[in-house]
ZAMARTOR-993064 format. One line per 8 residues: number of its first residue (from 1); for each residue x, y, z of N, C-alpha, C. Coordinates in steps of 0.02 Angstrom, whole numbers, plus 50000, padded with zeros to 5 digits. Example, Ala and Ser with C-alpha at 12.3 -4.5 7.8 and 13.67 -1.06 7.14 Angstrom:
BEGIN
1 = 50660:49716:50390:50615:49775:50390:50660:49835:50390 ~ 50642:49888:50354:50684:49947:50357:50645:50002:50394 $
END
This chain:
BEGIN
1 = 50041:49940:50000:50000:50000:50000:50043:50063:50000 ~ 50098:50063:50041:50142:50120:50046:50208:50103:50012 ~ 50233:50152:49974:50298:50142:49942:50352:50149:49994 ~ 50398:50101:49996:50452:50102:50044:50509:50146:50019 ~ 50495:50208:50007:50546:50254:49983:50568:50299:50040 ~ 50632:50317:50039:50659:50360:50091:50724:50390:50067 ~ 50750:50437:50106:50814:50467:50091:50869:50414:50097 ~ 50922:50419:50058:50972:50366:50057:51011:50358:50122 $
9 = 51015:50410:50163:51054:50405:50225:51013:50383:50285 ~ 50950:50364:50274:50908:50340:50330:50917:50265:50337 ~ 50933:50240:50398:50941:50168:50408:50876:50131:50391 ~ 50885:50071:50367:50826:50032:50344:50778:50019:50401 ~ 50804:50007:50461:50758:49993:50518:50715:50053:50534 ~ 50742:50113:50523:50703:50174:50535:50651:50183:50480 ~ 50670:50166:50419:50622:50169:50364:50564:50122:50377 ~ 50579:50062:50399:50526:50013:50415:50482:50037:50472 $
17 = 50512:50067:50522:50473:50093:50579:50426:50149:50557 ~ 50451:50193:50514:50410:50249:50490:50351:50224:50449 ~ 50363:50175:50407:50309:50148:50365:50262:50103:50404 ~ 50284:50080:50462:50240:50038:50504:50186:50080:50538 ~ 50200:50144:50550:50152:50186:50587:50084:50190:50553 ~ 50080:50207:50488:50014:50208:50456:49979:50140:50456 ~ 50019:50087:50459:49989:50020:50458:49959:50001:50525 ~ 49991:50022:50580:49964:50004:50646:49903:50046:50664 $
25 = 49895:50103:50631:49835:50144:50644:49778:50127:50597 ~ 49792:50091:50544:49741:50076:50494:49683:50033:50520 ~ 49696:49979:50558:49639:49938:50580:49588:49976:50621 ~ 49611:50019:50667:49563:50056:50708:49525:50107:50666 ~ 49559:50136:50615:49524:50183:50571:49470:50147:50531 ~ 49486:50087:50507:49436:50049:50470:49378:50028:50515 ~ 49393:50012:50578:49340:49995:50626:49293:50054:50636 ~ 49320:50114:50643:49278:50173:50651:49235:50185:50589 $
33 = 49266:50177:50530:49227:50187:50469:49171:50136:50463 ~ 49185:50075:50483:49133:50023:50482:49076:50040:50531 ~ 49095:50065:50589:49044:50085:50638:49001:50142:50611 ~ 49034:50192:50580:48996:50248:50552:48951:50226:50495 ~ 48971:50174:50458:48931:50150:50402:48874:50105:50423 ~ 48871:50088:50488:48816:50046:50512:48832:49972:50514 ~ 48894:49954:50501:48914:49883:50505:48912:49862:50579 ~ 48885:49805:50596:48877:49785:50666:48943:49762:50698 $
41 = 48990:49808:50704:49053:49792:50737:49049:49803:50812 ~ 48995:49832:50835:48984:49846:50906:48909:49850:50919 ~ 48890:49841:50983:48820:49850:51000:48801:49924:51002 ~ 48852:49967:51004:48840:50039:51001:48823:50058:50930 ~ 48768:50092:50921:48747:50112:50854:48754:50187:50844 ~ 48766:50206:50782:48772:50277:50764:48703:50301:50743 ~ 48674:50346:50782:48604:50365:50772:48593:50428:50732 ~ 48646:50466:50720:48637:50530:50686:48693:50542:50636 $
49 = 48677:50584:50586:48728:50601:50536:48787:50639:50566 ~ 48776:50689:50610:48834:50722:50640:48880:50674:50678 ~ 48851:50626:50712:48892:50577:50748:48932:50534:50699 ~ 48901:50514:50644:48937:50475:50594:48993:50516:50562 ~ 48980:50580:50548:49032:50623:50519:49090:50632:50567 ~ 49074:50638:50632:49127:50645:50682:49172:50583:50682 ~ 49142:50525:50680:49181:50463:50681:49224:50456:50618 ~ 49195:50475:50561:49233:50472:50498:49292:50521:50500 $
57 = 49279:50582:50524:49333:50632:50528:49388:50609:50576 ~ 49368:50577:50631:49417:50552:50678:49461:50498:50647 ~ 49430:50454:50608:49467:50401:50574:49516:50430:50523 ~ 49492:50477:50483:49535:50508:50432:49591:50548:50464 ~ 49574:50586:50517:49624:50628:50550:49680:50585:50580 ~ 49662:50530:50612:49714:50488:50642:49760:50458:50590 ~ 49732:50441:50532:49773:50412:50479:49818:50465:50448 ~ 49792:50526:50441:49834:50580:50414:49892:50594:50461 $
65 = 49879:50596:50526:49933:50606:50574:49985:50551:50568 ~ 49962:50490:50560:50008:50434:50554:50051:50440:50491 ~ 50020:50462:50436:50057:50469:50373:50110:50524:50377 ~ 50101:50573:50421:50150:50626:50429:50217:50598:50453 ~ 50216:50540:50485:50278:50509:50508:50325:50495:50450 ~ 50297:50482:50391:50339:50468:50332:50383:50528:50314 ~ 50361:50589:50333:50402:50647:50319:50468:50646:50355 ~ 50474:50607:50408:50536:50603:50446:50589:50561:50412 $
73 = 50570:50527:50358:50619:50488:50321:50620:50506:50247 ~ 50579:50555:50228:50574:50574:50157:50594:50647:50147 ~ 50607:50668:50086:50631:50737:50074:50584:50791:50099 ~ 50518:50781:50097:50473:50834:50118:50473:50845:50193 ~ 50510:50805:50229:50520:50818:50300:50580:50862:50313 ~ 50618:50877:50261:50676:50921:50267:50667:50986:50229 ~ 50630:50984:50174:50614:51044:50135:50540:51043:50121 ~ 50506:51098:50138:50434:51102:50127:50419:51098:50052 $
81 = 50372:51055:50030:50356:51050:49959:50337:51117:49929 ~ 50353:51127:49864:50342:51191:49830:50268:51211:49828 ~ 50223:51162:49828:50152:51178:49821:50121:51204:49886 ~ 50158:51202:49941:50130:51227:50004:50133:51304:50004 ~ 50076:51338:50014:50076:51411:50012:50121:51441:50066 ~ 50156:51494:50047:50199:51534:50091:50262:51498:50114 ~ 50258:51434:50129:50316:51399:50156:50351:51355:50106 ~ 50323:51347:50046:50352:51302:49996:50424:51318:49979 $
89 = 50467:51267:49981:50537:51275:49965:50582:51291:50023 ~ 50553:51306:50080:50593:51323:50139:50617:51260:50175 ~ 50677:51265:50204:50704:51209:50242:50666:51202:50308 ~ 50654:51140:50328:50621:51125:50392:50674:51121:50446 ~ 50668:51162:50496:50715:51158:50552:50704:51092:50589 ~ 50758:51058:50609:50751:50993:50643:50705:50995:50703 ~ 50712:51046:50745:50671:51050:50805:50598:51064:50789 ~ 50586:51099:50733:50517:51115:50714:50477:51052:50698 $
97 = 50512:51001:50676:50478:50937:50662:50484:50889:50722 ~ 50542:50890:50756:50554:50841:50808:50514:50854:50871 ~ 50510:50918:50892:50476:50933:50955:50401:50915:50952 ~ 50364:50937:50900:50293:50916:50897:50284:50841:50892 ~ 50330:50807:50856:50323:50735:50848:50334:50699:50915 ~ 50384:50719:50953:50397:50687:51017:50340:50702:51066 ~ 50318:50765:51068:50262:50781:51112:50199:50742:51092 ~ 50188:50735:51027:50131:50696:51004:50137:50623:51025 $
105 = 50198:50596:51021:50208:50527:51042:50195:50518:51116 ~ 50217:50566:51157:50205:50561:51229:50131:50567:51245 ~ 50097:50614:51213:50025:50623:51224:49987:50560:51203 ~ 50006:50532:51146:49974:50471:51123:49984:50414:51172 ~ 50045:50408:51198:50060:50354:51246:50016:50360:51308 ~ 50008:50421:51333:49968:50432:51393:49894:50417:51379 ~ 49869:50444:51323:49798:50435:51307:49781:50361:51294 ~ 49824:50328:51255:49810:50258:51239:49816:50214:51300 $
113 = 49866:50227:51341:49875:50187:51402:49815:50195:51448 ~ 49792:50257:51456:49734:50270:51499:49671:50237:51471 ~ 49662:50243:51405:49602:50214:51374:49601:50138:51382 ~ 49658:50106:51369:49660:50033:51375:49652:50012:51449 ~ 49681:50051:51494:49675:50034:51565:49602:50038:51587 ~ 49568:50092:51569:49498:50100:51588:49455:50045:51557 ~ 49471:50028:51494:49430:49978:51460:49438:49909:51491 ~ 49500:49891:51505:49513:49824:51531:49493:49816:51604 $
121 = 49493:49870:51642:49478:49864:51714:49406:49881:51731 ~ 49373:49921:51688:49306:49944:51707:49251:49923:51659 ~ 49269:49912:51596:49217:49900:51546:49211:49826:51528 ~ 49267:49797:51509:49265:49728:51488:49220:49718:51428 ~ 49177:49667:51432:49132:49654:51376:49074:49703:51373 ~ 49061:49737:51428:49004:49783:51429:49014:49840:51380 ~ 48966:49853:51340:48969:49908:51293:49001:49890:51227 ~ 49023:49828:51218:49055:49809:51155:49015:49758:51117 $
129 = 48965:49729:51148:48923:49680:51113:48945:49609:51126 ~ 48944:49569:51074:48959:49498:51080:49033:49487:51090 ~ 49050:49425:51105:49121:49407:51113:49159:49418:51048 ~ 49127:49402:50991:49160:49413:50927:49172:49487:50914 ~ 49124:49528:50932:49133:49600:50923:49188:49627:50968 ~ 49191:49602:51028:49244:49622:51075:49312:49601:51050 ~ 49317:49540:51023:49380:49516:50996:49402:49558:50937 ~ 49354:49576:50894:49370:49618:50837:49395:49687:50860 $
137 = 49364:49714:50912:49385:49778:50939:49458:49775:50962 ~ 49475:49722:50998:49544:49715:51022:49593:49707:50965 ~ 49575:49667:50915:49620:49656:50858:49633:49722:50822 ~ 49583:49765:50818:49590:49827:50781:49626:49882:50822 ~ 49619:49879:50888:49645:49934:50928:49711:49919:50963 ~ 49727:49857:50976:49790:49841:51009:49851:49864:50968 ~ 49851:49860:50901:49908:49886:50863:49923:49960:50876 ~ 49874:49998:50899:49885:50069:50913:49938:50079:50967 $
145 = 49947:50030:51011:49996:50036:51064:50067:50043:51037 ~ 50078:50020:50976:50144:50025:50945:50157:50094:50915 ~ 50105:50134:50907:50112:50200:50876:50161:50246:50913 ~ 50152:50258:50979:50198:50304:51013:50271:50284:51010 ~ 50290:50221:51027:50361:50204:51024:50390:50208:50954 ~ 50351:50188:50904:50376:50193:50835:50387:50266:50816 ~ 50340:50309:50832:50345:50380:50815:50405:50412:50849 ~ 50415:50399:50913:50470:50428:50950:50537:50402:50924 $
153 = 50540:50338:50908:50602:50309:50881:50622:50342:50815 ~ 50574:50349:50770:50587:50380:50705:50606:50454:50714 ~ 50574:50488:50761:50587:50559:50773:50658:50569:50800 ~ 50678:50529:50848:50745:50534:50876:50798:50523:50821 ~ 50787:50473:50779:50833:50460:50724:50835:50518:50675 ~ 50777:50548:50662:50773:50606:50617:50814:50664:50645 ~ 50805:50679:50709:50840:50735:50739:50916:50723:50739 ~ 50937:50663:50756:51008:50648:50756:51038:50654:50686 $
161 = 51002:50629:50637:51027:50632:50568:51032:50703:50544 ~ 50981:50744:50558:50981:50814:50534:51035:50855:50569 ~ 51043:50847:50634:51093:50885:50670:51163:50863:50652 ~ 51172:50798:50640:51238:50774:50619:51256:50801:50550 ~ 51207:50803:50505:51219:50831:50438:51236:50905:50441 ~ 51201:50942:50485:51216:51013:50493:51286:51023:50520 ~ 51305:50982:50569:51372:50988:50597:51425:50973:50545 ~ 51413:50922:50503:51462:50905:50451:51468:50961:50400 $
169 = 51412:50989:50379:51414:51042:50329:51446:51105:50357 ~ 51433:51119:50421:51464:51177:50452:51538:51169:50459 ~ 51560:51108:50478:51631:51095:50484:51666:51098:50417 ~ 51632:51073:50364:51663:51074:50298:51671:51145:50274 ~ 51620:51188:50287:51624:51257:50265:51680:51294:50301 ~ 51687:51280:50367:51740:51314:50404:51809:51293:50381 ~ 51818:51226:50372:51883:51203:50350:51898:51225:50279 ~ 51845:51228:50237:51855:51251:50169:51876:51323:50167 $
177 = 51848:51365:50213:51868:51435:50214:51939:51443:50236 ~ 51959:51403:50286:52028:51408:50309:52077:51386:50256 ~ 52060:51332:50219:52104:51310:50165:52108:51362:50111 ~ 52051:51395:50097:52050:51446:50046:52097:51503:50062 ~ 52101:51523:50127:52146:51577:50145:52218:51555:50137 ~ 52233:51492:50157:52302:51469:50152:52324:51460:50080 ~ 52278:51435:50039:52296:51418:49971:52287:51475:49922 ~ 52266:51532:49945:52257:51588:49900:52195:51583:49859 $
185 = 52142:51555:49887:52078:51549:49852:52050:51619:49841 ~ 52034:51638:49779:52008:51705:49766:51944:51721:49805 ~ 51902:51669:49817:51840:51682:49853:51853:51700:49926 ~ 51909:51678:49953:51925:51692:50023:51963:51757:50031 ~ 51993:51784:49977:52035:51843:49981:51998:51905:50007 ~ 51935:51919:49986:51901:51979:50013:51895:51976:50089 ~ 51880:51916:50117:51874:51911:50189:51941:51923:50222 ~ 51995:51898:50191:52063:51909:50218:52079:51983:50218 $
193 = 52064:52016:50162:52079:52088:50157:52039:52128:50209 ~ 51975:52107:50221:51936:52143:50271:51966:52137:50340 ~ 51990:52077:50357:52020:52067:50423:52084:52108:50429 ~ 52124:52111:50374:52185:52150:50376:52169:52224:50385 ~ 52117:52247:50351:52099:52318:50355:52077:52335:50426 ~ 52040:52290:50458:52017:52303:50527:52076:52303:50574 ~ 52121:52254:50565:52179:52250:50611:52226:52308:50600 ~ 52229:52335:50536:52272:52392:50523:52243:52455:50551 $
END
């Protein structure tokens, strides 16, 4: 379903983790869509159009958020695509992507842990219908528990890779400038002359 494409310097395990995120969120999204469509996946029924629209929007929103994880291993996570208004073509600062992703992972971990705790300790089969419906609910929702650790793992790798690349490029530029001064590089000569003028 998803193309396993990524930047060449991203480790394969990180690529696999990033592409796993939309897959672990997909079963629960499909369960919500089935519920909104009236499929008997639960004894809870959707009685109104606004309620059905809310469930559909929730399913789509969760999957869109999951798909954003792919940006941490693909070019559009480093440079905003040209078609994006106002920001197209601009470089993405590492922290601008990493901080929201890590915070999102922590919030997801708390919410999911609390939801599963409440469900397993207080609800059980009540409110889910038959044993088959309950089993289907678990099959669809348990994969969500992998979302936070996968997201945080990919985000940490993204930040390390981006900051390491910035450090390498900065070091190369500095050493290149120093070599240019020593070797008589014409591009470095104006800077040399400015320093001499100031010191004189």
